C-alpha positions in Angstrom: 137.1 75.0 164.1 134.9 77.1 166.3 133.4 80.2 164.6 133.1 83.5 166.4 129.7 85.1 166.5 130.8 87.8 164.1 131.8 85.3 161.5 128.4 83.4 161.5 126.2 84.7 158.7 122.5 85.1 159.5 120.1 83.3 157.1 118.8 85.3 154.2 115.1 85.0 153.4 114.5 83.3 150.1 111.5 84.2 148.0 110.4 81.5 145.6 107.1 80.6 144.0 105.1 83.3 145.5 107.0 85.9 143.4 107.7 87.9 146.6 104.0 88.8 147.1 102.6 88.1 150.5 99.0 86.8 150.5 96.6 89.6 149.8 93.2 90.2 151.3 90.6 88.3 149.2 93.1 86.2 147.2 92.3 82.9 148.8 88.6 83.3 148.2 89.2 84.6 144.7 91.4 81.7 143.9 88.9 79.2 145.3 86.0 80.7 143.5 87.7 80.9 140.1 89.2 77.4 140.4 85.8 76.0 141.2 84.5 77.5 137.9 87.6 76.5 135.9 90.3 74.1 137.2 92.8 75.4 134.7 92.3 79.1 135.5 95.9 79.6 136.5 97.1 78.2 133.2 94.8 80.4 131.0 96.3 83.2 128.9 93.6 85.5 130.2 94.1 84.6 133.9 95.3 88.1 134.9 92.2 89.6 133.4 89.8 87.0 134.9 91.5 87.1 138.3 92.0 90.9 138.3 95.7 90.8 139.1 99.0 91.1 137.3 100.8 88.2 135.5 103.3 87.5 138.4 100.4 87.8 140.9 98.6 84.9 139.2 101.5 82.6 140.0 101.7 84.0 143.5 97.9 83.6 144.1 98.2 80.0 142.9 101.1 79.4 145.3 99.3 80.8 148.3 96.1 78.9 147.6 98.2 75.7 147.5 100.2 76.7 150.6 97.0 77.3 152.6 95.7 73.9 151.4 92.8 75.5 149.6 93.8 74.1 146.3 96.0 71.1 145.4 98.2 70.6 142.3 101.6 69.1 142.4 103.2 70.6 139.3 102.7 74.0 137.7 101.1 72.4 134.6 98.6 70.3 136.6 95.0 71.6 136.6 94.0 72.9 140.0 91.7 70.8 142.2 89.8 71.7 145.4 91.1 69.9 148.4 88.7 67.3 149.8 88.2 69.3 153.0 87.1 72.4 151.2 84.8 70.4 148.8 82.9 69.3 151.9 82.8 72.8 153.6 81.9 75.0 150.6 
């Protein structure tokens, strides 16, 4: 059956692990710097205080650092590690 243009639904954007926050200025550097000091920063109870962001923003900051390949960690409970490329450049 051929669908008419009016019956085709446009895709809806889906927000997932970034908690609907776009990457903010300074987040990538902040995430890198803090993960370099403590690879479990995003799992710490005081992460919002240490990172200077809200609780949901901690998850978002972690997501964006992983999405931009600044940090790597496969599962949410894994400690964060610097990617090899960044270890060489910083």
